[in-house]
C-alpha positions in Angstrom: 86.7 127.8 102.4 83.7 128.9 100.1 82.2 126.1 98.1 80.3 126.3 94.9 78.2 123.0 94.0 76.9 122.9 90.5 74.1 120.0 89.3 74.5 118.7 85.9 77.4 120.3 84.1 76.5 118.8 80.4 79.2 120.3 79.1 78.3 123.7 80.0 81.8 124.2 81.9 82.7 128.0 80.6 79.2 128.8 81.2 79.5 128.0 85.2 82.6 129.5 85.3 81.6 132.7 83.9 78.4 132.6 86.7 80.9 132.0 89.4 83.2 134.9 88.1 80.0 137.1 88.0 79.0 135.8 91.8 82.5 136.7 92.8 82.1 140.0 91.3 79.1 140.7 92.6 79.2 139.5 96.2 82.9 140.5 96.9 84.0 136.9 97.3 86.5 134.4 96.4 85.2 130.5 95.4 88.1 128.5 96.7 86.5 125.1 95.3 84.3 124.0 92.5 82.5 120.6 92.7 80.2 118.9 90.0 77.5 116.4 90.8 77.8 114.6 87.5 77.3 114.3 83.8 80.2 116.4 83.7 80.9 115.7 79.4 83.3 118.6 78.8 84.3 117.5 75.5 88.0 118.0 74.4 87.4 117.0 71.1 85.6 115.0 68.4 86.9 111.7 69.6 85.1 112.6 73.0 81.7 112.3 71.5 82.1 108.6 71.1 82.0 108.0 74.9 79.2 109.7 75.5 76.2 107.5 76.2 73.8 109.9 74.0 72.2 109.1 70.5 75.1 109.5 67.8 73.3 113.1 66.8 74.3 113.9 70.4 76.0 111.4 72.2 80.5 106.7 79.2 82.0 102.6 78.4 84.9 102.0 81.1 87.2 99.9 78.7 87.7 100.4 75.4 86.9 99.8 72.8 82.9 100.2 73.6 79.7 98.7 72.3 76.2 99.0 73.1 76.0 97.0 75.9 78.8 98.4 78.0 78.6 101.9 77.0 76.6 102.5 80.1 78.0 100.4 82.7 80.8 102.3 83.3 78.6 105.2 85.0 76.6 102.9 87.1 76.7 102.2 90.9 78.3 99.2 91.6 78.3 96.8 94.8 82.1 97.0 95.1 82.2 101.3 94.9 79.0 101.0 97.7 81.2 98.7 100.0 84.3 100.6 99.9 82.5 104.1 101.0 80.8 101.7 103.4 84.2 101.6 105.4 84.7 105.1 105.2 84.7 105.7 109.4 86.1 109.2 109.5 83.6 112.1 109.2 83.0 114.0 105.9 82.0 117.5 105.5 80.2 116.8 101.8 79.1 113.5 99.7 78.1 113.8 96.2 75.8 111.7 94.4 74.7 112.0 90.8 71.0 110.1 91.9 69.4 111.2 94.8 69.1 108.7 98.1 66.1 106.7 97.8 62.9 108.4 100.2 64.7 111.2 100.6 61.8 113.0 99.4 60.1 112.3 102.5 62.3 114.8 104.1 61.6 117.7 101.7 58.7 119.3 100.0 57.5 116.5 98.4 54.2 118.1 96.8 56.0 121.0 95.3 58.1 118.7 93.6 55.7 116.5 91.9 53.5 120.0 91.2 56.8 120.9 89.2 57.9 117.3 87.9 54.3 115.5 87.3 56.1 112.5 86.1 57.9 112.1 89.4 54.6 110.9 91.3 54.0 107.5 90.8 57.5 107.2 91.4 57.3 109.3 94.9 54.1 107.4 95.8 55.6 104.0 95.6 59.2 104.9 97.0 60.8 104.1 94.3 62.6 107.1 93.5 66.4 107.6 93.8 69.0 105.0 94.5 68.7 102.4 97.3 72.9 102.6 97.7 72.9 106.3 98.3 70.3 106.0 100.9 72.3 103.4 102.7 75.2 105.5 102.8 73.0 108.6 103.9 72.3 106.3 106.9 75.8 105.1 107.7 77.8 108.2 106.9 75.7 110.9 108.2 77.2 113.8 106.1 76.4 117.0 107.0 76.2 118.2 103.3 74.6 116.0 100.8 74.5 116.9 97.2 72.7 115.4 94.2 71.6 116.4 90.4 70.2 113.9 87.8 66.6 114.6 88.0 67.3 118.4 86.6 65.5 120.5 89.7 66.2 121.8 92.9 64.7 120.1 95.8 66.1 121.0 99.6 65.5 118.6 102.3 66.7 118.0 106.1 67.4 114.3 107.5 67.2 114.2 110.9 69.7 111.3 112.3 67.8 109.6 115.1 67.0 111.7 118.3 69.6 113.9 119.2 71.6 112.7 116.2 73.6 114.8 113.6 71.5 116.3 110.5 72.1 116.7 106.8 71.2 119.2 104.5 70.4 117.7 101.5 70.2 119.5 98.1 69.6 118.6 94.8 70.3 120.9 91.7 69.4 121.3 88.5 71.5 121.4 85.2 73.0 125.0 83.8 70.5 127.0 82.3 69.1 130.7 82.7 66.9 130.9 85.4 67.3 127.4 87.1 68.9 126.4 90.7 72.3 124.6 89.3 74.5 126.5 91.7 74.6 126.4 95.7 77.7 128.3 97.4 78.8 127.0 100.9 81.0 128.2 103.8 82.8 125.1 105.4 85.2 126.0 108.1 89.2 125.8 107.6 92.4 126.9 108.6 93.8 129.8 106.5 94.7 129.4 102.7 96.3 129.0 100.8 94.4 125.5 100.4 95.5 122.8 97.9 93.9 119.3 97.1 95.6 116.3 98.8 95.1 112.7 99.1 93.1 111.2 101.9 94.7 108.6 103.8 91.6 106.6 105.2 90.6 106.2 101.7 93.7 105.7 100.1 93.8 102.5 102.7 90.3 101.4 101.7 91.1 101.7 97.9 94.4 99.4 98.9 92.7 97.3 100.8 89.8 96.1 98.6 92.2 96.4 95.3 92.1 92.3 95.2 89.0 92.3 94.6 88.1 95.0 91.7 85.5 93.5 89.7 86.5 93.3 86.1 83.7 90.6 84.3 80.1 90.7 83.8 79.9 87.6 86.6 77.9 89.0 89.7 80.0 90.6 92.2 79.1 89.4 96.0 81.1 89.9 99.0 80.1 90.1 102.7 79.4 93.5 103.9 80.7 93.0 107.3 83.8 95.5 108.0 86.8 94.8 106.8 90.1 95.5 109.2 92.2 98.3 107.2 94.7 99.4 109.9 97.7 97.7 108.5 96.7 99.7 105.0 96.2 102.9 106.7 99.9 102.4 108.3 101.5 101.7 105.2 99.5 104.6 103.7 100.5 107.2 106.1 104.2 106.1 105.9 104.0 106.4 102.6 102.4 109.7 102.4 104.9 110.7 105.1 107.6 110.1 103.1 106.3 111.3 99.6 104.1 114.1 100.6 100.1 114.3 100.3 99.9 115.9 97.2 98.8 114.6 94.0 100.8 115.2 90.6 100.3 117.9 88.8 97.7 117.7 85.8 98.8 116.4 82.9 97.0 117.3 79.3 95.8 113.3 78.0 94.0 115.0 74.5 94.2 117.2 72.2 91.8 120.6 72.0 89.3 120.5 69.4 90.5 122.2 66.2 87.7 123.5 64.0 90.6 123.3 61.0 91.1 119.8 61.5 87.7 118.2 61.1 88.1 114.1 61.8 85.9 112.4 59.0 85.2 109.6 61.1 86.0 110.3 64.6 86.7 106.6 66.4 88.3 105.5 69.7 89.5 102.1 69.5 92.8 101.8 71.8 93.0 102.4 75.3 95.0 105.0 76.6 96.5 105.4 80.3 95.7 108.3 82.2 99.2 109.7 83.8 97.6 110.7 87.1 95.9 107.5 87.0 99.2 105.5 86.7 100.8 107.9 89.3 98.2 107.1 92.1 98.7 103.2 91.8 102.3 103.7 91.5 101.9 105.5 95.1 99.7 102.7 96.2 101.9 100.1 94.8 99.2 98.8 92.9 98.5 97.3 89.3 96.9 98.9 86.5 93.7 96.5 85.8 92.0 98.3 82.9 93.9 96.7 79.9 95.2 93.4 79.6 98.9 94.2 80.4 100.2 94.3 84.0 102.4 97.4 84.3 104.1 97.0 87.6 104.5 93.2 87.5 102.3 92.9 91.0 99.8 90.4 91.5 96.1 91.6 92.6 96.8 89.7 95.9 100.3 90.8 96.5 99.9 94.2 95.9 97.5 94.6 99.4 96.5 92.8 102.4 93.3 90.4 102.2 90.2 91.9 102.5 88.7 88.7 104.1 86.0 86.5 102.9 84.6 86.7 99.4 81.6 84.6 98.4 82.3 84.2 95.1 86.0 84.4 93.4 84.6 85.6 90.0 84.4 89.6 90.1 81.0 90.5 88.9 78.9 93.4 87.8 76.3 94.4 89.9 72.7 95.0 88.7 72.6 98.4 87.0 71.2 101.4 88.9 67.8 103.4 87.1 68.2 104.7 83.4 68.2 108.5 83.8 64.7 109.8 83.9 62.9 110.8 80.7 63.5 114.2 81.5 65.1 116.9 78.9 68.5 115.1 77.5 69.9 113.6 80.6 
């Protein structure tokens, strides 16, 4: 299975598709899957511009309407997300993070990196470049491949996990610009096609298990990092998928495409619109929709899944934000 991985998209989806078509033609291959490491920004219309965390003249907030304080929080890494990922036990082929794992530069040619990006030198020397949660996940999950973006440069590294242990091939990719290393194609062993996207039993079980501590407030989220038993939820999910099938629902368009003949004089987004794919996913797991004030399924947070065990604080909270984007280009 040939998988293409792209760094920062920054709205250049058409150019990436064009590049892939040229690659397929030149190499005589077929790309089965395209993965993006973040900053997707495929703007559908003028209203989408209000949801970008960039200056108003160019310009991600999770609950609408957004303000200056909440527009950045939607894409920051939360302890809740990391805790869920730390419960993954099944082997992975590929892991993607937008930011680099903290300390990853020690496993590659960091001297070349700081020659090309001089403003990284202090962070590299102080070992502050990258994300500490991503580093913990790298050491826990040990995937064969790890891809990142964010810093707008190409940087390879190889991590050996202990003597005789597995290795992870890390690659940071650039953004989509001419003569930049923004794309990588890898071969992953797989069965014969055709291939299709399917739900993962383990991740559905983890999502169901942790739903009752989904953080909804700005209070700090605190929960024990010890492993939680997900076997009951895994069996529940397995029974559900055996009856229903593991394929997600078909894509549904949720917003009108940009029409230059109907420009919005004052584009704004003030109402939360539910995504049919999200609603279908939650219905599959018998979970409530928590991103607005209503509860569409009449299920309380603690009824929808088994308890996750001890929570140190009953208040759901927001974790400290990761580092802001570096002062590089327009990221």
